[in-house]
C-alpha positions in Angstrom: 199.7 87.6 134.5 201.7 85.5 131.9 204.6 85.1 134.3 202.3 83.9 137.1 200.7 81.1 135.2 203.5 79.7 133.1 202.9 76.1 132.5 206.6 75.3 133.1 206.4 76.3 136.8 202.9 75.1 137.7 203.0 71.4 137.1 203.8 68.5 139.4 206.6 67.3 137.0 208.7 70.3 137.9 210.4 70.4 141.3 210.0 74.1 141.7 206.2 73.8 141.4 204.2 74.2 144.5 202.2 71.2 143.4 199.0 73.2 143.7 197.4 74.4 140.5 196.0 77.9 140.6 192.2 78.4 140.4 192.2 79.0 136.6 194.2 75.8 136.0 191.8 73.8 138.2 188.8 75.1 136.2 190.1 74.4 132.7 192.4 71.5 133.3 189.8 69.0 132.2 189.1 71.0 129.0 192.6 70.6 127.6 193.1 66.9 128.1 190.3 65.8 125.8 190.5 64.0 122.4 189.2 66.9 120.5 192.4 68.8 121.2 194.7 66.5 119.1 197.6 68.9 119.1 197.5 69.4 122.9 200.6 68.4 124.8 198.5 67.5 127.7 199.8 70.6 129.5 197.7 73.7 129.2 199.7 76.7 128.2 199.0 80.3 129.4 197.4 81.2 126.1 194.9 78.4 126.5 194.0 79.5 129.9 193.6 83.1 128.8 191.2 82.6 126.0 188.9 79.9 127.3 186.2 82.6 127.9 185.1 82.3 124.4 183.7 78.8 125.0 181.1 80.3 127.4 180.8 77.1 129.4 178.5 77.0 132.4 181.5 76.9 134.8 182.5 80.4 133.5 179.4 82.3 134.8 181.2 85.7 134.7 182.2 85.4 131.0 181.2 88.4 128.9 181.5 86.6 125.6 184.0 89.1 124.3 187.7 88.2 124.0 190.3 90.1 125.9 193.3 91.7 124.1 195.4 88.7 125.2 192.9 86.4 123.6 193.0 88.3 120.4 196.8 88.2 120.3 197.3 84.5 120.9 194.5 83.0 118.9 196.9 81.7 116.3 196.3 78.3 117.8 193.1 78.3 115.9 194.8 78.0 112.6 193.3 74.6 112.0 192.6 73.0 108.6 189.0 74.2 108.9 190.3 77.8 108.8 192.4 77.6 105.7 192.3 81.3 105.0 192.1 82.6 108.6 194.4 85.6 109.4 195.0 84.0 112.8 193.1 86.8 114.6 189.3 86.2 114.6 187.3 89.4 115.2 184.9 89.8 118.1 182.0 89.0 115.9 183.7 85.7 114.9 184.1 84.7 118.5 180.4 85.5 119.2 179.2 83.2 116.5 182.0 80.7 116.7 179.5 77.9 117.5 177.9 78.4 114.1 181.3 78.2 112.3 183.2 75.2 110.9 180.2 73.0 110.5 179.9 70.3 107.7 176.9 72.1 106.3 179.1 75.0 105.3 181.8 73.3 103.3 182.5 76.3 101.1 183.1 78.7 104.0 185.9 81.2 103.2 187.2 80.9 106.7 185.3 83.8 108.1 182.1 83.1 109.9 179.0 84.8 108.4 176.4 86.5 110.5 174.1 84.3 112.5 171.0 85.3 110.6 172.7 84.1 107.4 174.3 81.0 108.8 171.3 79.3 110.3 168.5 79.3 107.6 168.2 75.7 106.5 167.3 76.8 103.0 170.8 78.2 102.5 173.8 76.6 100.7 171.8 73.6 99.5 172.1 72.0 96.1 168.7 73.4 95.1 170.5 76.8 95.0 173.4 76.0 92.7 173.9 79.6 91.6 173.6 81.1 95.1 175.6 84.3 95.6 176.4 83.4 99.2 173.7 85.7 100.4 170.4 84.1 101.6 167.3 85.3 99.8 164.3 86.4 102.0 162.8 83.6 104.0 159.4 83.8 102.4 161.0 83.3 99.0 163.4 80.6 100.0 160.7 78.3 101.3 158.4 78.5 98.3 158.3 75.0 97.0 158.2 76.1 93.3 161.6 77.8 93.7 163.4 74.8 95.1 163.0 72.8 92.0 165.5 72.1 89.2 163.2 73.9 86.8 164.0 77.2 88.5 167.8 77.0 88.9 168.5 80.7 88.6 165.1 82.1 89.8 165.5 85.4 91.7 162.7 84.3 94.1 159.7 85.2 92.0 158.3 84.2 88.6 159.4 86.3 85.7 157.0 87.6 83.1 158.0 84.8 80.7 157.3 82.2 83.4 153.9 83.7 84.3 152.9 83.9 80.6 154.0 80.3 80.1 152.0 79.1 83.1 148.9 80.9 82.0 149.3 79.6 78.4 149.7 76.0 79.6 146.5 76.2 81.6 144.6 77.6 78.6 146.0 75.0 76.3 145.0 72.2 78.7 141.5 73.6 78.9 141.1 73.9 75.2 142.5 70.4 74.7 140.0 69.0 77.1 137.1 70.7 75.2 138.4 69.6 71.9 138.8 66.0 73.1 135.2 66.0 74.3 133.9 67.4 71.0 135.9 65.2 68.6 133.5 62.3 68.6 131.9 61.4 65.3 128.1 61.5 64.9 128.0 57.8 65.0 129.9 57.7 68.3 127.6 60.4 69.7 124.6 58.4 68.6 126.0 55.2 70.2 126.6 57.1 73.4 123.1 58.4 73.4 121.6 55.0 73.0 123.7 53.7 75.8 122.5 56.5 78.0 118.9 55.8 77.0 119.2 52.2 77.9 120.6 53.2 81.3 117.8 55.6 81.9 115.2 53.0 81.1 116.7 50.7 83.6 116.7 53.3 86.3 113.1 54.3 85.6 111.7 50.8 85.3 111.0 50.3 89.1 109.5 53.7 89.3 107.1 53.1 86.4 106.2 49.6 87.6 105.2 50.9 91.0 103.0 53.7 89.6 102.1 53.1 85.9 100.3 56.4 85.7 103.6 58.1 86.0 105.3 56.2 83.2 106.9 58.1 80.3 107.0 57.2 76.7 110.3 56.5 74.9 110.0 59.9 73.2 109.7 61.6 76.6 112.7 59.7 77.9 114.7 60.8 74.9 113.7 64.4 75.5 114.7 64.3 79.1 118.0 62.7 78.2 118.8 65.3 75.6 117.8 68.1 77.9 119.7 66.8 81.0 122.6 65.3 79.1 123.3 62.3 81.4 121.1 59.4 82.5 121.5 60.2 86.2 120.4 63.8 85.7 117.6 62.8 83.5 116.3 60.3 86.0 116.3 63.0 88.7 114.5 65.4 86.3 111.8 62.8 85.6 111.3 62.2 89.3 110.9 65.9 90.1 108.6 66.3 87.0 106.2 63.6 88.2 106.2 65.1 91.7 105.5 68.6 90.3 102.6 67.4 88.2 100.9 66.0 91.3 101.5 69.1 93.5 100.5 71.5 90.7 97.5 69.3 89.7 98.4 69.7 86.0 95.9 67.0 85.0 93.0 68.9 86.6 93.6 72.2 84.7 90.6 73.0 82.5 89.2 75.9 80.5 86.5 76.3 83.2 89.0 77.3 85.9 88.3 80.9 86.9 92.0 81.9 86.9 92.4 80.5 83.3 89.2 82.2 82.1 90.5 85.5 83.6 93.8 85.3 81.8 92.3 84.0 78.5 90.0 87.0 78.3 93.0 89.4 78.1 93.8 88.0 74.6 97.5 87.8 75.2 98.0 84.2 74.1 96.5 82.2 71.2 96.8 78.6 70.2 96.7 78.9 66.4 95.0 76.3 64.1 97.8 76.5 61.6 101.2 74.8 62.0 104.6 76.0 61.0 106.6 74.6 58.0 107.8 71.6 60.1 104.2 70.8 61.2 104.7 72.1 64.7 101.8 73.6 66.6 102.1 77.4 67.0 101.5 79.3 70.2 101.1 83.0 69.4 101.9 85.7 72.1 100.9 89.4 71.7 103.4 91.1 74.0 101.7 94.6 73.9 98.6 93.2 75.6 100.5 92.0 78.6 100.9 94.7 81.4 103.5 93.6 83.9 102.1 95.8 86.7 98.6 94.3 86.5 99.4 90.6 86.3 99.2 87.9 89.1 102.2 85.7 88.7 100.5 82.6 90.1 97.5 82.9 87.9 99.6 83.6 84.9 101.8 80.6 85.6 98.7 78.4 85.9 97.4 79.7 82.6 100.8 79.2 80.9 101.0 75.6 82.0 97.4 75.0 80.8 98.2 76.5 77.4 101.4 74.5 77.1 99.6 71.3 77.9 96.9 72.1 75.3 99.6 72.8 72.7 101.5 69.5 73.5 98.2 67.6 73.0 98.3 68.6 69.4 101.6 67.0 68.8 102.1 63.7 67.0 105.3 62.4 68.6 105.9 60.0 65.8 106.3 63.0 63.5 107.3 65.9 65.7 107.5 66.4 69.5 108.3 70.1 69.9 106.3 73.4 69.3 106.8 76.8 67.8 106.3 79.9 70.0 105.9 83.4 68.3 106.2 86.6 70.3 104.6 89.5 68.4 106.6 92.5 69.6 104.8 95.2 67.6 104.2 98.4 69.6 106.1 96.8 72.5 107.0 99.1 75.4 108.8 98.7 78.7 105.5 98.5 80.5 105.0 95.1 78.7 108.5 93.8 79.8 108.0 91.3 82.6 111.4 89.8 83.5 110.0 87.7 86.4 107.5 85.9 84.1 110.2 85.4 81.4 112.4 83.6 84.1 109.4 81.5 85.1 108.7 80.5 81.4 112.4 79.6 80.9 112.3 77.6 84.1 109.2 75.7 83.1 110.5 74.8 79.6 113.9 73.8 80.9 113.0 71.8 84.0 109.6 70.2 83.2 109.3 70.4 79.5 112.9 69.8 78.2 113.3 69.8 74.4 109.7 70.8 73.9 110.6 74.1 72.3 111.4 73.7 68.7 111.8 77.4 67.7 111.0 80.8 69.2 110.3 83.6 66.7 110.6 87.2 68.0 108.6 89.1 65.4 108.7 92.9 64.8 111.0 93.6 67.8 111.7 97.3 68.3 115.2 98.6 68.9 114.6 99.1 72.7 114.1 95.3 73.0 117.8 94.7 72.3 118.5 96.0 75.8 116.0 93.6 77.2 117.5 90.7 75.2 120.9 91.5 76.6 119.4 90.8 80.1 117.5 87.7 79.0 120.2 86.0 76.9 122.5 84.9 79.8 119.5 83.0 81.4 119.5 80.6 78.4 121.8 77.8 77.7 123.5 77.6 74.3 121.0 75.1 72.8 118.0 77.1 73.8 119.5 80.4 72.8 120.2 79.0 69.3 116.4 78.4 68.9 115.6 82.1 69.4 115.3 83.8 65.9 114.6 87.4 65.3 112.4 88.2 62.3 111.5 91.7 61.3 109.1 91.4 58.4 106.7 89.1 56.6 109.3 88.0 54.1 111.4 86.6 56.8 108.6 85.0 58.8 107.4 83.2 55.6 110.4 81.0 56.0 108.8 79.5 59.2 105.0 79.9 58.9 102.2 81.5 56.9 101.8 85.1 58.1 98.3 85.3 56.7 97.0 83.0 59.3 98.3 85.1 62.2 95.9 87.1 64.3 95.5 90.8 63.2 98.3 92.9 64.7 96.0 95.9 65.2 93.2 96.1 67.8 
């Protein structure tokens, strides 16, 4: 084969040439006279003709992609500057992936092409991996944005325990800092902010009150709603809903002659005492053992509760005090008296429609079993309301809040 295609005998410049190139020469002649073969003499040699199958061009449809023994023997011509460490004999695997080799994106290549699955990932051999070992890390780790940053120069592809602890600690610190920043205001600053919010609330409510004077609120009421709802916008929404609720529930029409109220009053569960506590607050006294959860009608009980609250509020002098005292007498309490649904209703009424009306709630003579009930009720209360609930177990303790001699008798 070598003797039949020697370049010295098959070119027009030699008189012994037939002047007709053989088929192989015709097919590859154009490939060896191009500018990207700078060392070519312009005359293809037999070696060039023999190894052209590695280029897998369309005009070589029968190429197998695997070099012949002759191609392996004569590939020393591929000792170009881009192969500084080549042995002169690329392996079959090198020839298969030759198109991936000698690219500018692999400046540190050792002269031996790496497997295709390693050569092509765009995440590989980039400055963001300065300590790369030459082996691409798994794709799902390589593309994670947090591992392509200078802050993770030697990351193995996942956060270490120290990095995880630092991240969690930073989030906790930022959260605590935000809370501390919000609570670092002086009393004067808080008072000034409250007055600013009150002025804003008055401005919002002015059109509403001018349109319907019967729904107007006193300044004390506006202050209570602002304290209860925290912001002027929330307080305005609360006042609007409160006015609508009073109309729908017909609060102003509730009287002691209502049959539902008479029915609930006859049970003797709730009493509006004549005495006041040590801060001149009206006292609403509840005897828990007389309430049977299974026998009550929630709608009737709610109507009676609203009536009783309204009667208690009428005894307030808002120039002196604008909140009340509620006492729950828990003596001889049993689980038959525990009514979670009504407790939720009472909390809802006091929180939504009567904000800041509760001054203190005394739980008197509570048995041990009630601690389990309190564990259920406590999460329903916000921090301010929960701080107003005080457990007292004897007359000595209750004397700090009111005169126990004026209480209804605890025995039937």
